[in-house]
LOKEGU-980775 format. One record per residue (C-alpha): residue in one letter; residue number from 1; x, y, z. Coordinates in nm, 2 decimals. Example, Ala and Ser with C-alpha at 12.3 -4.5 7.8 and 13.67 -1.06 7.14 Angstrom:
<site residuo="A" num="1" px="1.23" py="-0.45" pz="0.78"/>
<site residuo="S" num="2" px="1.37" py="-0.11" pz="0.71"/>
END
This chain:
<site residuo="M" num="1" px="0.00" py="0.00" pz="0.00"/>
<site residuo="R" num="2" px="0.13" py="0.35" pz="-0.09"/>
<site residuo="D" num="3" px="0.16" py="0.62" pz="0.17"/>
<site residuo="A" num="4" px="-0.09" py="0.90" pz="0.18"/>
<site residuo="A" num="5" px="0.13" py="1.16" pz="0.00"/>
<site residuo="A" num="6" px="0.19" py="0.92" pz="-0.29"/>
<site residuo="Q" num="7" px="-0.18" py="0.85" pz="-0.31"/>
<site residuo="R" num="8" px="-0.26" py="1.22" pz="-0.32"/>
<site residuo="R" num="9" px="0.00" py="1.27" pz="-0.59"/>
<site residuo="I" num="10" px="-0.14" py="1.00" pz="-0.81"/>
<site residuo="Q" num="11" px="-0.50" py="1.13" pz="-0.76"/>
<site residuo="K" num="12" px="-0.38" py="1.48" pz="-0.86"/>
<site residuo="L" num="13" px="-0.22" py="1.34" pz="-1.17"/>
<site residuo="Q" num="14" px="-0.52" py="1.13" pz="-1.25"/>
<site residuo="R" num="15" px="-0.75" py="1.43" pz="-1.21"/>
<site residuo="A" num="16" px="-0.53" py="1.65" pz="-1.44"/>
<site residuo="I" num="17" px="-0.54" py="1.37" pz="-1.71"/>
<site residuo="V" num="18" px="-0.92" py="1.32" pz="-1.69"/>
<site residuo="D" num="19" px="-0.97" py="1.70" pz="-1.69"/>
<site residuo="G" num="20" px="-0.76" py="1.72" pz="-2.01"/>
<site residuo="L" num="21" px="-0.96" py="1.45" pz="-2.17"/>
<site residuo="E" num="22" px="-1.30" py="1.59" pz="-2.07"/>
<site residuo="D" num="23" px="-1.21" py="1.94" pz="-2.19"/>
<site residuo="I" num="24" px="-1.18" py="1.81" pz="-2.55"/>
<site residuo="K" num="25" px="-1.49" py="1.58" pz="-2.51"/>
<site residuo="A" num="26" px="-1.32" py="1.24" pz="-2.50"/>
<site residuo="Q" num="27" px="-1.55" py="0.95" pz="-2.52"/>
<site residuo="D" num="28" px="-1.57" py="0.65" pz="-2.29"/>
<site residuo="I" num="29" px="-1.30" py="0.74" pz="-2.05"/>
<site residuo="Q" num="30" px="-1.18" py="0.45" pz="-1.84"/>
<site residuo="V" num="31" px="-0.93" py="0.46" pz="-1.55"/>
<site residuo="F" num="32" px="-0.76" py="0.14" pz="-1.42"/>
<site residuo="N" num="33" px="-0.55" py="0.10" pz="-1.10"/>
<site residuo="T" num="34" px="-0.25" py="-0.10" pz="-1.21"/>
<site residuo="Q" num="35" px="-0.03" py="-0.06" pz="-0.90"/>
<site residuo="E" num="36" px="-0.08" py="-0.43" pz="-0.82"/>
<site residuo="L" num="37" px="-0.01" py="-0.54" pz="-1.18"/>
<site residuo="T" num="38" px="0.31" py="-0.36" pz="-1.26"/>
<site residuo="P" num="39" px="0.58" py="-0.15" pz="-1.09"/>
<site residuo="L" num="40" px="0.61" py="0.07" pz="-1.40"/>
<site residuo="F" num="41" px="0.30" py="0.29" pz="-1.34"/>
<site residuo="E" num="42" px="0.00" py="0.34" pz="-1.11"/>
<site residuo="R" num="43" px="-0.28" py="0.40" pz="-1.36"/>
<site residuo="V" num="44" px="-0.38" py="0.32" pz="-1.72"/>
<site residuo="I" num="45" px="-0.63" py="0.56" pz="-1.86"/>
<site residuo="I" num="46" px="-0.80" py="0.48" pz="-2.19"/>
<site residuo="A" num="47" px="-1.02" py="0.72" pz="-2.39"/>
<site residuo="S" num="48" px="-1.15" py="0.75" pz="-2.75"/>
<site residuo="G" num="49" px="-1.15" py="1.03" pz="-2.99"/>
<site residuo="T" num="50" px="-1.36" py="1.04" pz="-3.31"/>
<site residuo="S" num="51" px="-1.09" py="1.15" pz="-3.56"/>
<site residuo="N" num="52" px="-0.71" py="1.19" pz="-3.59"/>
<site residuo="R" num="53" px="-0.76" py="1.56" pz="-3.53"/>
<site residuo="Q" num="54" px="-0.95" py="1.49" pz="-3.20"/>
<site residuo="T" num="55" px="-0.70" py="1.23" pz="-3.07"/>
<site residuo="R" num="56" px="-0.42" py="1.47" pz="-3.13"/>
<site residuo="A" num="57" px="-0.61" py="1.75" pz="-2.95"/>
<site residuo="L" num="58" px="-0.69" py="1.51" pz="-2.66"/>
<site residuo="A" num="59" px="-0.32" py="1.41" pz="-2.62"/>
<site residuo="A" num="60" px="-0.21" py="1.78" pz="-2.63"/>
<site residuo="S" num="61" px="-0.48" py="1.87" pz="-2.37"/>
<site residuo="V" num="62" px="-0.36" py="1.60" pz="-2.14"/>
<site residuo="R" num="63" px="0.00" py="1.71" pz="-2.18"/>
<site residuo="D" num="64" px="-0.09" py="2.07" pz="-2.10"/>
<site residuo="K" num="65" px="-0.31" py="1.98" pz="-1.80"/>
<site residuo="V" num="66" px="-0.04" py="1.76" pz="-1.65"/>
<site residuo="V" num="67" px="0.22" py="2.03" pz="-1.69"/>
<site residuo="E" num="68" px="-0.02" py="2.29" pz="-1.54"/>
<site residuo="A" num="69" px="-0.07" py="2.06" pz="-1.24"/>
<site residuo="G" num="70" px="0.31" py="2.07" pz="-1.17"/>
<site residuo="F" num="71" px="0.42" py="1.73" pz="-1.32"/>
<site residuo="P" num="72" px="0.70" py="1.68" pz="-1.57"/>
<site residuo="K" num="73" px="0.61" py="1.72" pz="-1.94"/>
<site residuo="P" num="74" px="0.47" py="1.38" pz="-2.06"/>
<site residuo="R" num="75" px="0.62" py="1.21" pz="-2.37"/>
<site residuo="L" num="76" px="0.38" py="1.14" pz="-2.66"/>
<site residuo="E" num="77" px="0.40" py="0.86" pz="-2.91"/>
<site residuo="G" num="78" px="0.18" py="0.81" pz="-3.22"/>
<site residuo="E" num="79" px="0.10" py="1.17" pz="-3.30"/>
<site residuo="D" num="80" px="0.20" py="1.13" pz="-3.66"/>
<site residuo="N" num="81" px="-0.07" py="0.88" pz="-3.74"/>
<site residuo="G" num="82" px="-0.33" py="0.99" pz="-3.47"/>
<site residuo="E" num="83" px="-0.51" py="0.66" pz="-3.45"/>
<site residuo="W" num="84" px="-0.35" py="0.56" pz="-3.12"/>
<site residuo="I" num="85" px="-0.16" py="0.81" pz="-2.92"/>
<site residuo="I" num="86" px="0.02" py="0.71" pz="-2.59"/>
<site residuo="V" num="87" px="0.08" py="0.98" pz="-2.34"/>
<site residuo="D" num="88" px="0.35" py="0.87" pz="-2.09"/>
<site residuo="C" num="89" px="0.29" py="1.07" pz="-1.77"/>
<site residuo="G" num="90" px="0.53" py="0.86" pz="-1.56"/>
<site residuo="E" num="91" px="0.30" py="0.73" pz="-1.29"/>
<site residuo="A" num="92" px="0.01" py="0.71" pz="-1.54"/>
<site residuo="V" num="93" px="-0.01" py="0.60" pz="-1.91"/>
<site residuo="V" num="94" px="-0.28" py="0.74" pz="-2.13"/>
<site residuo="H" num="95" px="-0.41" py="0.56" pz="-2.44"/>
<site residuo="V" num="96" px="-0.61" py="0.79" pz="-2.67"/>
<site residuo="M" num="97" px="-0.75" py="0.58" pz="-2.95"/>
<site residuo="Q" num="98" px="-1.00" py="0.59" pz="-3.23"/>
<site residuo="P" num="99" px="-1.29" py="0.36" pz="-3.16"/>
<site residuo="A" num="100" px="-1.21" py="0.09" pz="-3.42"/>
<site residuo="I" num="101" px="-0.85" py="0.07" pz="-3.29"/>
<site residuo="R" num="102" px="-0.97" py="0.05" pz="-2.93"/>
<site residuo="Q" num="103" px="-1.22" py="-0.22" pz="-3.02"/>
<site residuo="Y" num="104" px="-0.96" py="-0.42" pz="-3.20"/>
<site residuo="Y" num="105" px="-0.69" py="-0.41" pz="-2.92"/>
<site residuo="R" num="106" px="-0.93" py="-0.43" pz="-2.62"/>
<site residuo="L" num="107" px="-0.69" py="-0.28" pz="-2.37"/>
<site residuo="E" num="108" px="-0.96" py="-0.29" pz="-2.11"/>
<site residuo="E" num="109" px="-0.93" py="-0.67" pz="-2.10"/>
<site residuo="I" num="110" px="-0.56" py="-0.64" pz="-2.01"/>
<site residuo="W" num="111" px="-0.58" py="-0.36" pz="-1.76"/>
<site residuo="G" num="112" px="-0.94" py="-0.38" pz="-1.66"/>
<site residuo="G" num="113" px="-0.91" py="-0.57" pz="-1.34"/>
<site residuo="K" num="114" px="-0.94" py="-0.27" pz="-1.10"/>
<site residuo="P" num="115" px="-1.14" py="0.02" pz="-1.24"/>
<site residuo="V" num="116" px="-1.10" py="0.34" pz="-1.04"/>
<site residuo="R" num="117" px="-1.41" py="0.54" pz="-0.93"/>
<site residuo="L" num="118" px="-1.35" py="0.91" pz="-1.00"/>
<site residuo="R" num="119" px="-1.45" py="1.18" pz="-0.76"/>
<site residuo="R" num="120" px="-1.65" py="1.48" pz="-0.88"/>
<site residuo="A" num="121" px="-1.45" py="1.77" pz="-1.02"/>
<site residuo="S" num="122" px="-1.37" py="2.07" pz="-0.81"/>
<site residuo="P" num="123" px="-1.67" py="2.32" pz="-0.76"/>
<site residuo="A" num="124" px="-1.52" py="2.55" pz="-1.03"/>
<site residuo="K" num="125" px="-1.50" py="2.27" pz="-1.27"/>
<site residuo="A" num="126" px="-1.82" py="2.08" pz="-1.17"/>
<site residuo="G" num="127" px="-2.05" py="2.28" pz="-1.40"/>
<site residuo="S" num="128" px="-1.83" py="2.25" pz="-1.71"/>
<site residuo="A" num="129" px="-1.72" py="1.88" pz="-1.71"/>
<site residuo="T" num="130" px="-1.90" py="1.55" pz="-1.66"/>
<site residuo="P" num="131" px="-1.70" py="1.31" pz="-1.43"/>
<site residuo="A" num="132" px="-1.56" py="1.02" pz="-1.63"/>
<site residuo="A" num="133" px="-1.75" py="0.76" pz="-1.43"/>
<site residuo="T" num="134" px="-2.08" py="0.93" pz="-1.50"/>
<site residuo="H" num="135" px="-1.98" py="0.97" pz="-1.87"/>
<site residuo="A" num="136" px="-1.90" py="0.60" pz="-1.90"/>
<site residuo="A" num="137" px="-2.22" py="0.50" pz="-1.74"/>
<site residuo="R" num="138" px="-2.43" py="0.72" pz="-1.97"/>
<site residuo="R" num="139" px="-2.23" py="0.60" pz="-2.27"/>
<site residuo="S" num="140" px="-2.30" py="0.23" pz="-2.18"/>
<site residuo="R" num="141" px="-2.67" py="0.30" pz="-2.16"/>
<site residuo="Q" num="142" px="-2.66" py="0.45" pz="-2.51"/>
<site residuo="R" num="143" px="-2.50" py="0.14" pz="-2.68"/>
<site residuo="R" num="144" px="-2.68" py="-0.01" pz="-2.97"/>
<site residuo="P" num="145" px="-2.86" py="-0.35" pz="-2.94"/>
<site residuo="A" num="146" px="-2.66" py="-0.65" pz="-3.04"/>
<site residuo="T" num="147" px="-2.70" py="-0.77" pz="-3.40"/>
<site residuo="M" num="148" px="-2.79" py="-1.12" pz="-3.50"/>
<site residuo="D" num="149" px="-2.42" py="-1.21" pz="-3.59"/>
<site residuo="A" num="150" px="-2.28" py="-1.09" pz="-3.26"/>
END
Protein backbone atom coordinates (compact mmCIF):
# COMPACT_ATOMS: atom_id res chain seq x y z
CA MET A 1 0.00 0.00 0.00
CA ARG A 2 1.27 3.47 -0.89
CA ASP A 3 1.64 6.20 1.70
CA ALA A 4 -0.92 9.02 1.84
CA ALA A 5 1.31 11.56 0.05
CA ALA A 6 1.92 9.18 -2.86
CA GLN A 7 -1.83 8.45 -3.10
CA ARG A 8 -2.63 12.18 -3.20
CA ARG A 9 0.01 12.68 -5.90
CA ILE A 10 -1.42 9.96 -8.14
CA GLN A 11 -4.97 11.27 -7.57
CA LYS A 12 -3.83 14.77 -8.56
CA LEU A 13 -2.18 13.39 -11.71
CA GLN A 14 -5.25 11.29 -12.53
CA ARG A 15 -7.53 14.31 -12.11
CA ALA A 16 -5.33 16.45 -14.39
CA ILE A 17 -5.40 13.75 -17.07
CA VAL A 18 -9.16 13.22 -16.89
CA ASP A 19 -9.75 17.00 -16.93
CA GLY A 20 -7.62 17.25 -20.08
CA LEU A 21 -9.65 14.49 -21.72
CA GLU A 22 -13.00 15.92 -20.66
CA ASP A 23 -12.08 19.41 -21.89
CA ILE A 24 -11.82 18.07 -25.46
CA LYS A 25 -14.88 15.80 -25.15
CA ALA A 26 -13.15 12.41 -25.04
CA GLN A 27 -15.51 9.46 -25.24
CA ASP A 28 -15.70 6.45 -22.93
CA ILE A 29 -12.96 7.43 -20.46
CA GLN A 30 -11.83 4.46 -18.37
CA VAL A 31 -9.30 4.60 -15.51
CA PHE A 32 -7.61 1.44 -14.19
CA ASN A 33 -5.54 0.98 -11.04
CA THR A 34 -2.46 -0.97 -12.10
CA GLN A 35 -0.30 -0.64 -8.97
CA GLU A 36 -0.78 -4.35 -8.17
CA LEU A 37 -0.12 -5.43 -11.78
CA THR A 38 3.12 -3.62 -12.64
CA PRO A 39 5.77 -1.55 -10.88
CA LEU A 40 6.10 0.69 -13.96
CA PHE A 41 3.02 2.88 -13.42
CA GLU A 42 0.04 3.35 -11.11
CA ARG A 43 -2.77 4.04 -13.59
CA VAL A 44 -3.77 3.23 -17.15
CA ILE A 45 -6.31 5.61 -18.64
CA ILE A 46 -8.04 4.80 -21.92
CA ALA A 47 -10.19 7.20 -23.92
CA SER A 48 -11.54 7.50 -27.45
CA GLY A 49 -11.50 10.33 -29.95
CA THR A 50 -13.58 10.38 -33.11
CA SER A 51 -10.86 11.47 -35.56
CA ASN A 52 -7.10 11.89 -35.93
CA ARG A 53 -7.58 15.57 -35.25
CA GLN A 54 -9.48 14.95 -32.01
CA THR A 55 -7.04 12.30 -30.74
CA ARG A 56 -4.16 14.74 -31.29
CA ALA A 57 -6.10 17.50 -29.49
CA LEU A 58 -6.88 15.12 -26.59
CA ALA A 59 -3.23 14.14 -26.20
CA ALA A 60 -2.13 17.79 -26.31
CA SER A 61 -4.77 18.74 -23.74
CA VAL A 62 -3.62 15.97 -21.39
CA ARG A 63 0.00 17.10 -21.80
CA ASP A 64 -0.92 20.71 -21.01
CA LYS A 65 -3.09 19.84 -17.97
CA VAL A 66 -0.39 17.57 -16.54
CA VAL A 67 2.23 20.32 -16.85
CA GLU A 68 -0.19 22.89 -15.35
CA ALA A 69 -0.67 20.57 -12.36
CA GLY A 70 3.08 20.67 -11.70
CA PHE A 71 4.15 17.34 -13.16
CA PRO A 72 6.97 16.82 -15.70
CA LYS A 73 6.06 17.20 -19.39
CA PRO A 74 4.75 13.84 -20.65
CA ARG A 75 6.15 12.07 -23.69
CA LEU A 76 3.81 11.43 -26.61
CA GLU A 77 4.01 8.56 -29.11
CA GLY A 78 1.82 8.10 -32.18
CA GLU A 79 0.97 11.72 -32.96
CA ASP A 80 2.02 11.34 -36.62
CA ASN A 81 -0.73 8.84 -37.39
CA GLY A 82 -3.26 9.92 -34.72
CA GLU A 83 -5.12 6.61 -34.53
CA TRP A 84 -3.53 5.60 -31.21
CA ILE A 85 -1.57 8.09 -29.15
CA ILE A 86 0.20 7.11 -25.95
CA VAL A 87 0.83 9.84 -23.40
CA ASP A 88 3.47 8.70 -20.89
CA CYS A 89 2.94 10.70 -17.71
CA GLY A 90 5.31 8.59 -15.63
CA GLU A 91 2.97 7.27 -12.94
CA ALA A 92 0.12 7.07 -15.44
CA VAL A 93 -0.08 6.00 -19.06
CA VAL A 94 -2.84 7.38 -21.25
CA HIS A 95 -4.06 5.63 -24.41
CA VAL A 96 -6.05 7.92 -26.71
CA MET A 97 -7.52 5.78 -29.46
CA GLN A 98 -10.00 5.91 -32.27
CA PRO A 99 -12.95 3.57 -31.60
CA ALA A 100 -12.05 0.94 -34.25
CA ILE A 101 -8.48 0.66 -32.94
CA ARG A 102 -9.71 0.51 -29.34
CA GLN A 103 -12.21 -2.22 -30.17
CA TYR A 104 -9.56 -4.24 -32.00
CA TYR A 105 -6.90 -4.13 -29.24
CA ARG A 106 -9.30 -4.28 -26.25
CA LEU A 107 -6.86 -2.84 -23.70
CA GLU A 108 -9.61 -2.90 -21.08
CA GLU A 109 -9.29 -6.70 -21.03
CA ILE A 110 -5.59 -6.40 -20.15
CA TRP A 111 -5.77 -3.60 -17.57
CA GLY A 112 -9.45 -3.79 -16.62
CA GLY A 113 -9.14 -5.72 -13.36
CA LYS A 114 -9.40 -2.73 -11.03
CA PRO A 115 -11.39 0.21 -12.41
CA VAL A 116 -11.05 3.43 -10.44
CA ARG A 117 -14.08 5.39 -9.31
CA LEU A 118 -13.53 9.07 -9.96
CA ARG A 119 -14.50 11.83 -7.59
CA ARG A 120 -16.47 14.79 -8.79
CA ALA A 121 -14.50 17.67 -10.24
CA SER A 122 -13.75 20.69 -8.09
CA PRO A 123 -16.67 23.16 -7.65
CA ALA A 124 -15.22 25.53 -10.25
CA LYS A 125 -15.02 22.67 -12.73
CA ALA A 126 -18.23 20.83 -11.75
CA GLY A 127 -20.51 22.83 -14.01
CA SER A 128 -18.30 22.49 -17.08
CA ALA A 129 -17.22 18.83 -17.06
CA THR A 130 -18.96 15.51 -16.62
CA PRO A 131 -17.03 13.12 -14.33
CA ALA A 132 -15.62 10.21 -16.29
CA ALA A 133 -17.50 7.59 -14.31
CA THR A 134 -20.84 9.27 -15.03
CA HIS A 135 -19.84 9.73 -18.66
CA ALA A 136 -18.96 6.04 -19.01
CA ALA A 137 -22.23 4.97 -17.40
CA ARG A 138 -24.26 7.24 -19.66
CA ARG A 139 -22.34 5.97 -22.69
CA SER A 140 -22.97 2.32 -21.80
CA ARG A 141 -26.72 2.98 -21.60
CA GLN A 142 -26.62 4.46 -25.12
CA ARG A 143 -25.05 1.41 -26.76
CA ARG A 144 -26.84 -0.09 -29.72
CA PRO A 145 -28.58 -3.46 -29.36
CA ALA A 146 -26.60 -6.52 -30.43
CA THR A 147 -27.00 -7.71 -34.00
CA MET A 148 -27.86 -11.25 -35.02
CA ASP A 149 -24.24 -12.12 -35.93
CA ALA A 150 -22.77 -10.92 -32.63
